[in-house]
N, C-alpha and C positions, 0 to 999 in steps of 0.2 A: 458565901466563901467554899473554894471548891475542898478538896484534900490536901491537905496542908506537908509534902516532904523536905525535906531541913538533909544538906550534906555540907558534910565537915571534913575541914580539914586542917593539922595544926601546920605542916609544913607548904606544900605547895601556896603559887601563889591567888592572888583572887582570877586571872584572867587565864588561869592553868585550861588549856587544854582540853584536856578531856575530860575535866571536872564542869568546866563551864560552856566550851562552846560547843563541844561535844553533850554529854549528860541533860547539866543543867538543860539547855538551852531547846533539846528534844523531848524533855518533860512536860518544857512548860506553851509548847506547844502542842502537846498530847492534852493539855489541859488540866497541870495541875499549877498550885500552886505552890512555889521550887523559892526555898532560901536556903542560901549558900554563909554559911563561918568560914572566918577567911582571918588570913595573918592580913591586915590594911589601918591606915593610920586614920580611917572613918566610916560608918554608915553609907552604903552605895547602893545604887540601881543600877543596876545591868543590863542589858538584855532584855530588861522586863523583871529579873529575878532580885531579888532584895537581899544583899549582903550585907551581915554585919558582922564589923567588926573586931576583932582579937587585937587589941592595941599593943605596943610597947615588944622592943626588940631584947631576947632572951642572949643573958651574957656570955649563955654556951652550951653545948648538946644535950647535957644532962638537965639544963633548968628548961630550956624549951620540950624539952620531953617530958617530966614531969610535973612543969608547971602552968606551961601551953595547956596540954593537953586535960589536967582540970577545969583551967580556963572554960576550957571548948566544952566541958561537959557541964559545968555551971549554966553556960548560956544554951547548951543546948536543952536543957530540961527548959528553962524560963522561954524557948520557942513554941512548945508544946505540940510536938508536928505527929503526924499520924505514921509516918514513918522517916527511919534516920541513915544515912549515907555515909559512912565514914572511910578516908583514902589512904591512912596514915595507921603501920602498926605498932607506933605508941600511941595508937588509942582502941587497941583490945582489950584494956580492963575497963576501960570507961562505957567500950559500945558493949561488952556483957551487962554494966550497969542496970544499962538501958532495958538491953533486950528481958534483963529482972525483974523490973522495974513493967513491966508490961509492954512494953513497945517494943515493936517490928522495927528490925537491923540487918540494913545490909552493908556488908564489911567489901572493899574495893582493893584487892591486893594487885596495887599494881606490876611491883616484882615478885618473881621468887627470892621473898628476904633469906634464906637459910644460904642458897645456892650465894646471892650478893655478897654478904656477908663473909665470903672466905675470902675477899679481892679488899674488902675495905683496908684500906693503911693507916686509917685512926684504927682501926683492933690491931691490940698486938698480935704477929702472922701464927707465935706458939699456942694459943687459945683463939682461934681464929674456927677450925673444926671442933672445939666442944661447943663454943659460944652458938655456934651454925645447929647445932644439934639440939642444944638446950633451946633456941627462939621457935626449931620448929617444934616440938610438943609442947612448947607454952601457947604456941597460935593454933596449933591441931585443939589443943584442950577450949582455946577461947570460942571460936568458929564453929565449931559445935554447939556453941550452948548461942548461936543467931540464929537467926531466920535464911542469908541468905551469901553467897557468896559472887562476887563476880572479877574476872580475872584476864588479862588481855593474852596471859603467859601458859604455852599449855605445860609445862612439868608442872606450875604451880594449878595448875585443873585439878591435873592427878593427880598431884597430894592434897591436895584440900578437898578432893569429895569425897578422898574413905573418912574424914572427919564430918563433912558436911555434903549430904545428899542433893542438897539446892543449890548449887554447883554449876555455873552458866560462864562460857568464855564471850568474852564481850571484848572484838579485837580493837587494836588502839589503831584504826584506819582513818586518813584523814577527809574533811568533809570536801564532797566535789564541788562547792559552790565556793571552797577560800580559794583552790590551786587551780590554777585550769593552767593549761596549755597557751605558748605564743601564738597569735592567729595564725601566720606562718611560721617557716622552717626555719626561713633565708633573714628570720627579722633576729634571731640567735645570733648573740658572738662565739665569736671560736673561743669557747673557752667551758672549764670544767668549771664544778660546786660543791660545796661540805657543809650540809649545813646541822647545828646540832653541837653538843657538851665537845671544846676540844681537851683530851688528853692524853698521856702514852698509850693507854689500854685501847684509845679511838683508832689510834695509828695516830697522829696527827705527825711525827718522826716520818714513818714512810709515805704518806702522804706527799710532806713537803718537800725531801730528797726526790719525792719523782718525779716533782713541778720541776727540777732542774732540768731533764730529758723531756720537756716538753713543750713544743712549739704552741703558746699559749698559755690561760691565766688564768686560775684557781681563783673566783670566786667562796668566798670562807667566812661563814656568819655562828655566830656562837659562842659562850664565856668558854676565857682560858681557867683547866684548874689542874693546879693551879693559875693564881697568876704568872707566876714566874717564867710558867714553859712556856710567856708571847716570848719573852728576852731569850728563850733559849733558842727558841723556831726562826728568828730571827737572823741569829750570826748561820743556820742552812744557807748553802745560793742559791735552793730551789727560792728562798721566800722573795725572792725579789718578781717571779710570777702571779704572788698572789696580793691578791687587793682585799683585805681583810672588809668586810662589814659592819662588825658587832654585833648585838643582841640585837635581831629584829621581832619586831610582833610581826601577825600573825600576814598581815597586806604585805609588807615589805617583802617576807620569805615566800612569799608565791610571787614577787613582783620580782628577784631574783632568779626565782627557778626557774622561770620563765627566760630567763638571757642567757641563760648557759644550753651548751648540746648535749655535755655527758653528766650525770648525776656519779659521785665517791662513794663508796662507803669500806673503807677500811680498816673497820675491826680489828684486834685481837684476835683470835679463837681462843678466849678461855668462856668455860663454862657458862657464863652471866648473859654472856652473848649466845653462844651457836646452838642453845637452848632456845632461842626467842627468835621474832624477827624485831632488828629495827624499826620505827617508828619510817626515817629516815627511805627504808627503801620504799614503803606505800606512798609517804609523796613525791619521792621522783616519780615515779607508776605514775599518781595524779595528775602532773607535770608536763608527762607526755616524757620521759628522758631515759634514753638505755643508759646502762648501769654498771660499772666497773665494782665489783663488791672481790673482795678476802672471800676465797673458797672453802666455802663450810657448805657442809653436805643440803643442809634445811634450805637455804636463799639459794644458791645450786641448783635445787630440782624444780624452783618457784621461776628463776629466770628464766633457764630451760623451757619448763613446760610454754612458755608466753613468748620466747625467744627475743626476750627482750633484754637480753645484756650480757656479759661476760666475767668469768669468774680468772678471780689469779692467786699464788698461791704465796702464803702469808710469809714477811718474813725478804719479799724479792721487791725492792722500790723500784730495781730497776726493768721488772714484767713488770708493773703497776702504770707508771713514766707511759712502757710500752703500749698497754691498753687506751690508756687513754687517748693516745696522739693516734694508735691509729684507728680510734670510732674519730677521732676531731677530721681527718686526714679524709673518712670515707663519707661522705654527708648524704650520699642515696641510702648504703647501710643503716647510719645511726636517724633518719627520720624513720624510716619505716621499721626499724623497731623502737623508738617512740611513740608512733601512732598502736603502737599491741601492749604496751607499755598502759597507754592510757586508757584502750580496749579493757587490757585486764583491772585498770580500776575501777571502772563502770561497771565491768560486770562483778568484778569478785571482792574486791577492796576497797570498799570507799563504808566510810560511816551511816550510810544512809540502808547500806544492807546488815547492818548492827544492831540501831535504832530499835526497830520491830521489838526483837530479845529480850533489849531494857527493860520497853512498859508494859513488856507480856507477863515480865516477874512483877514488877511493880504489881501489875491487875491480880497477878494470882492471891498474892500475900496484901492487898489489904483487898479482896474479895472477904 
């Protein structure tokens, strides 16, 4: 039996892309015996990775944070792994307990949670600032007792590194074998695309409104949050241009991206977004798509560095629509931008450029 590592999530589904398809699969390919504790109806084996199910559906957020995390901790002890890698902040106290028991423990900070908390609608607005500061202090105290932290967030990296010296950036770039450009530019439709959560702060209103001014369609995929948002968007004139595909699996997402000629990132410039890179940015690059994005300095610098997209001021759906229309009208410019986008993904922004950092960290921790 080889070295056993166990990933733990109390929130994410079994097929979460970062957890299962990137980290767990890379570790298995590196020779580790990999297990994943995750919410599921039954134990299964996926891509050679043993999934231990956390059964049952919590009735509310509090029950999930307390009871499911405790259940995951008991399951983790029973697994008896050489290293544990967990993915949810609610598991932090149990990660500390594992470390105190002599286990090697890694925390995967998917987001800069204190910044994210300032925009959570379920937290009363008057206490969000205090809650964010309190969590930041709690998180720092916990990670100082663990063995390492990995994160795709630059702001979380700088903040958590002050409490845990072994904190590394592990960017959430796509696997190039899963997202592949269309063989020929002419195979693509006169269409833009948006893939990801469909919310107000992610620019759903601005994007649909912009499409009323575009001679083309918008392929949209992802969940509506809240679900009632769909009914509101359907009343907008731009909805007539939308082709909603629902929530897609990884293979279907790659196929949708290969059909479009423009990838759109209409996110609002709030702190939770402007200090990070949206995953869809790198998925669009891998798909060979020119990009139209909200004018955020961090994103604009990347698009300009590779000459593969344009930036649009926030709150101007007419300019967003014009930028999409301009790229759809100019096939030669869009094709060239798309080629540069794919080249940038291959050289700089693929999961293949990141997995060595993960296996190197595990090697040091398990030496």
